[in-house]
N, C-alpha and C positions, 0 to 999 in steps of 0.2 A: 477484496473477499478476505474474509476472517475466519478462524476457526474458535469458537468460543465454548465456555461453558454453559449450562443450563440455568446457571445464575448469572450470565452475560458476563463472566470474566475472561479476561485473555491470558492472566499471569497468577501463579499462586501468591498468599498472603504476604509472603516474603519478597516478593520479585523474582526478577529473572525471565528465563525462558521457561513456559509451560510445556511447550510441543505437544500442544492438540492437534485433533485430526488424524485419521488413519487413513487407508490403503485408497477408498472412496473420495476423500476430502484431496488428498493428492493428486489423484488423477483430475478431478475438477479445478485443481491450481493449475497443473500442468495447460489444462485447456485454455483457460484464461491467460496466462502468461505466452501460449504459441499464438492468441488474437494480438496482443498487447504491442504497442511502440515501445513502451518503457514501463516500470513498474517504479513507482514511488516508495519509498523506504524511510522511516523516520530515524534521526541520529539514536533516539533512544533504543530503536529496535534492533539497529545495526550493532549498537554496543552490547544487547543482550545476548545476540545471536554469534556475531562476528562473521558472519556469512548471508548469503541470502540464497533464495530457491533457484533451482535451474530447471530448464526444461532437459529431460532425459528420454520419453517416449520418441521412439524414431519415427514414428508416423509422422507425428507432429513436427518433429525436427526437420523432416521432408517437405512438408508443407511449408513451411517457413521459407526453406532455400528455393522450392520451385515458384515462390512470387518473387525473388530476388530480396529478400530479407533477411538480416543476419541471423544466427542460430539462435543466440538468445536476446531477449528483450533488453534495451539497454536499463542500468540499475541508476535511479535517481535519486541521492541520500540527501534529505532536506535537514536543513539545520537551523536553527536562530543564532548561531556563533557565528561571527565574522573567522574565527581563525580555531575550529574545531579540534585540530590534531589527532584525527585517528592513526592510530598504531598500523603502520603498513606489514608488520609482520600477521595481521590477521588473515584467515582464509579468504576473505573477502577480495583482498587485493590480488590473488592469486586466481580467483575465479574466471574462465575464460567470456568476460562480457566488457562492455564499454560500461565505465563508470563516470557519471557527471555528479558534480556536486551543486547542490541548489542553497545558496546562502544569501544573507542579507549585503548590501554593496558594503565594500571596505574603503571608504575613501583615504585611507592612507596607503593602502597597496591595491588599486581596484581587480587588475588583471592578474593577481597572484594566486596560482594555482596550488590547491593542497597536494603533498605528496599522496600519489598511487591513483588520482583520478585524472581522467584524459579530458574533460572540458569541464568549465565552470559555466554556471548560470546563475543571473543574480533574481533573487525574488522581489517582486514588483510591490505595490503600495496594497494589493488586495490579491486573494486567488485568482479571481477571475481575469485580472491584467496577467498573472503570470503563467497560467494556463494558456492563455491566448500566445504567447510570449514564446512558450515552450512549442504549440503548434507551429509557429512560424519557423521552428529550426527541424520541423518533420516530426516530432513527438506529438499525435493526435489521440492515439488511443492507450490510455492510461490505466494499469492496475494499481490499486492502493492494498501495500502489504503490510501496513502497522506504522507505527502505535496509534495507541488513544489519543494523545495530543494532537498528532496530525491528523486523524479521522475527524476529531471534534473541529478542527480549524477549517476543513472543508465544509464540514455540516453547517456550520457558522456561517459560511461564505455561500452555501446552498448551490454549490457546484458538483454533487454527488449525483450522478444519473442511474446509478443501480446499486443496490445492495445484496452481497452474495454471502451468505453467512452458514456456516456447519456448525449446526448443534452438536455437541459431545456429551455422551452421559457420564458427564463428572459434575460435582458441585464443587466449587473451591474456595468459597468467600474471599473476603478481603477487598481492598480497595481499588483493585486493579480491573475497573471494568472497561467494555471495549470506547466506550465511549465515558470520562470521567465525570464524576459525581458531582465535583466541586470545582468552583470557579469558571464554570462554564454555561453560559447562556445562549440555547440554540434557538433560532426562530419561531414564532408561536406556530407558524402556517405547516411548520414539518410535522407538527402533532395533530394536526387535521386527518381525520379517517380517510379521507380523498387523496392525502399527499402521496401515499406508496400503491402501488397496484403489484398483486402478486401475478410472478410470471411462472414458476416454477416450484415444487416442493417435491423432493427426491430422498428415498429411502437408502440409506448407503451400508455399507460392511460396518458390523462393530457396533449396531444401534444408533449409528449418526444419521441425523437429518438434514441434507441441505435445503437452504430456501433462497429466494430471488426475488428482489422486489426491485419494480423499476420507479422512478420518480415520475410522479404524473406532474405535468408543466400546462399551464394555460397556454392558449393559442395564441395570447399577445404576449 
């Protein structure tokens, strides 16, 4: 789930954190986090924000506890680097949650765990296999919190079951769209009019609009 500008941007032209989405978007975000086993966070998104989103709503926290789940979903940071070296003084590493690092296999030191992380998981040869391997470790419900490169990779693999976008009344311009416009070729069938089914469209405070589309898949 993502908050985007009217022109489909995640960040201002100069890059960095855009801080899009108001109170209604925050509520929708917390509801998604309450449902999730884990949140996927791209390395670039973590570098831009240096923290991740937490659940604060007490009713949602109580719901997780009532079914024996941790207060916060696991944060799974995805990187293409074998040794990403995230500074451990970032707020992310003091937040009260379980931190996993999802990275390519490092043949020189396959079990080395990056400082600040609780668990290591290896990226498989494709995203379908990677998601299956996460499910085998108990992570089945996954929310994507960004960024654009990770979103594009998951769309390329056609493993996205739902898009939840909050349109915010801002026009940012620049190259930082929620799906990169260069160097990315998505499957043609995702552009079919029948590929996505509208599930919900809700007006939020601050002239924002939340839309939710589910992926239509053939029974085969």
